[in-house]
N, C-alpha and C positions, 0 to 999 in steps of 0.2 A: 504494500500500500504506500502511496506517495503522499507525504504530508506537506512538503514545501516545494514551491516552484519559483525560483528567483529569476526575474526577467525584466526587460525594458518593455513595458506594455504600450498600448495606443496613446496613453496620456503623455508619453515622452516624445511623440512625433514632432511636436513644435520645437523640440531641441535639435532637430535635424537627424534623429536616430531613425534609420530606415530598415535596420535588420533586427530581428528578435533573437536574443541569446538567452537560453534557458539552462538552468542547472537544477536537476532534481535531487532531492535529498531523501533517503528512506526515513519513514516515520520512527523506526526503532532507534535511529541515530539522533534525530531531532529531539526525542524525548529525554535523551541523556543530558547530563550537565555540560559535557564538551560540545554536544551537538547544538544545544541552545545557544551557547556562546558563539559557535561558528556561524549559526544563522544570523545572530545579532550583528556580528562583525561583517558578514556578507551584505546585510542590509545597509549598514553604515558605509561600506565601501561603494555600494551601488549609488547611494545618495551623493557621495563625494564625486563619483564619476559623472553623474547627471549634472551636478553643479559645474563641473569642468567643461562639459559639453555646452552648457547654457551660455558661457561667456562669449564664444564666437557667434553663436546664434543671435544673442541680444545685440552684439556689435553690428551684425548684418542688418538687424531691424532698425537700428539707429541710423544707419547710412541709407536706408530705404531699399536695400537689395539683398537677396539671398545669395548664398555662395555655393557654386557647384564644386564638387570634390576636386581639389588641386592635385595634379599628377604630372610626372615628367613626360616629355615628348616634344612635339612641335607646338610651342605655346602660342596662343593668340595674343596679339598686341593691338594697341589702339589703331583704328583705321582698317583692321581686318573685318571679316564678316562671317556670319553663320548662315548657311543655306539650310533651311528647314522645310521638309516636305512631309505633310501628314495626309495619308490617303483619305480621299473624300472630304477633306477639310481645307478648301482653298483659302478661306479667310484666316486660317491659322498658319498657312505656309508662306514662304517668301525668303528674301535675304535680309538679314538684320545686322547693322553695323555695330562694331564695338567702339565705345567712346573712349575719351582720354583717361578715364578711371577704370578701364577694363570691364565696363558694365555694358551689357546688352539688354534691351527691353524686348521680351518675347510675348506674343499674345497669350493671354490667360495666366502666364507665369509672372509677368511683370519684370522689374529690374533684376538681373542676375549677374553676379560677379563671375567672370569666366577666366580669370587670370590663371594661366598654366594648365588649362583643361585640354584634354584630347577628345577626338570625335567619339571614340568608344565610350569613354566615361560620361561625356555629355549626353550621348544617346540613352545610356542606362538611366541617367538622372531624369531626362525628359520623359522617357516612357513611364517611369514611376510617377512623375508629377502629372502628366496628362491622363494617366489611367484613373485619376480621381474623378474626372468628369467625361472621359471618353471610354467607350468599351473596346478593349483590345486594340489600342491604337497602333497603326503601322507607320513608323516614323523613319525617315531618312535624314541623317544629319551629316553635313559636310562642312569642314572648316576651310575658309578661303583666306589664304595668306597673300599679302601684297608684296610683290617682288618686282624688281626692274629687270627687264630683258633687254640687253644692250649689245653693242658690237655689230657684227656682220649679219644683221637681220633686217627684214624689209621695213618693219615699223617698230623701232625701239621705243620703249615706254614702260609705264607702270601698269602691272596686270595683277588680277586676283587669281591665285593658283590653288587648285584643289589638290589635296594630298593623294587622291586616287589617280591623278594624272600621270602619264608617262612624260618624259622630257620632250618627246616628239610633240605632245599636246601643248606643252609650255611654249615651245618655239613657234607652234602654229598660231598661238595668240598674238605673236608679234609678226605674223605674216610669213613665217618660215625663214630659213637661212637664205641670205642673199647669194647672188652668183659669185661674189668674192669671198663668201664665208666657208669655213672649214667645219663641217658638221661633226667631225671627229675630235675637235678641239673646243670643248666647252668648259669654262672656268666658273667657279663659285667664289664670289668676292664678298667679304663682310668687313665693314668698317675700314675699307681701304686695303685689306690684306686678303690674299688668295688663300682660300681654305684648302688644306691638303686632302683632296678627295678626287676620285675618278668619276666623272659624269659622262653618260652616254645617252643617246636618244631613247633607248629601250628601258631605261631605269624608271621605276616608280618614284615619285616625289617622296613618298613616305619611307623609302629605303635609303634616303640621302639625308645629310645634315641641313638641307635647305630650310630656312625659317624666315619669318617676316622681316623685311628690311634688307634682305640680301640682294645681290646683283648676280644675274646669270649672264655671262658674257661669252659670245661666240667669237673666236679669233678669226682673223682673215687667213686666207691661203697665202702661201709664200709668193713673193714677187714673181718668180718664174711661173708658178701655177696660174697666177692672175694675168700674165702677159705672154701667153704662148706665141701669139702672132709676132710680137717684137723679137722674141728669141729666134723664131724661124727666119724672120727677115735678116737679123744680124748674122745668122748662120749662113744664109744664102749669099749675103754680101761678102762674108769672109771667104767662102769658097770661090766666089768670082774673082776676088782680089788675088788669092793664092794661085788660081788657075792662070790669070793674066800674067802674073809675075813669073810663073814657071815657063810660059810660052815665050816670053821675051828673053829669057835666059837659057 
């Protein structure tokens, strides 16, 4: 027979607790002196933990925004955006920009702090949140990072890059590699320094260190590769001169 079940119940949801953790204690143990002390200590520890969880939750309430779980990965920065698609809910879908405080305002959810969040964690959070008023919501979440595509491309500029894209798609945003460009020489530049990584058109953005604010630069072909006609002309001229000189001598 089970006498005690220590857990974070529904009343703790306002603290940001989303999972239930239960520890069952046999009644024969809870009736003993040691068991009663253990249960009391467990309740006391649970109270302390709930108070500790309440601090960030209350802080988020004071700033007017909730906080999504922060994790490592390709973090969102101000100016980035979240692409949200909820099946059969066009009014709740769209692209939503992240402001200078790393806060994005989503339909029904309101202000949400997304500093350091990844797409998988955000999707888990939003599915849980939207499930409170939508039945089995089907949600697609994509993080859009702003990067500059520069160098030997048709339309250099600032573009929103999806983590699910291949670098072929990233270059396509800028009109593709120009005739002078070398598609096999793509560099990643951050804060003026070239990042030591190998980039190729077939790579997924999520498999690279690319993040918001970076520059993707396509290098030019060599001078010889860009000017084959001049080389052929110079070669023909040199042959003609040598031939003329040989004939005269």
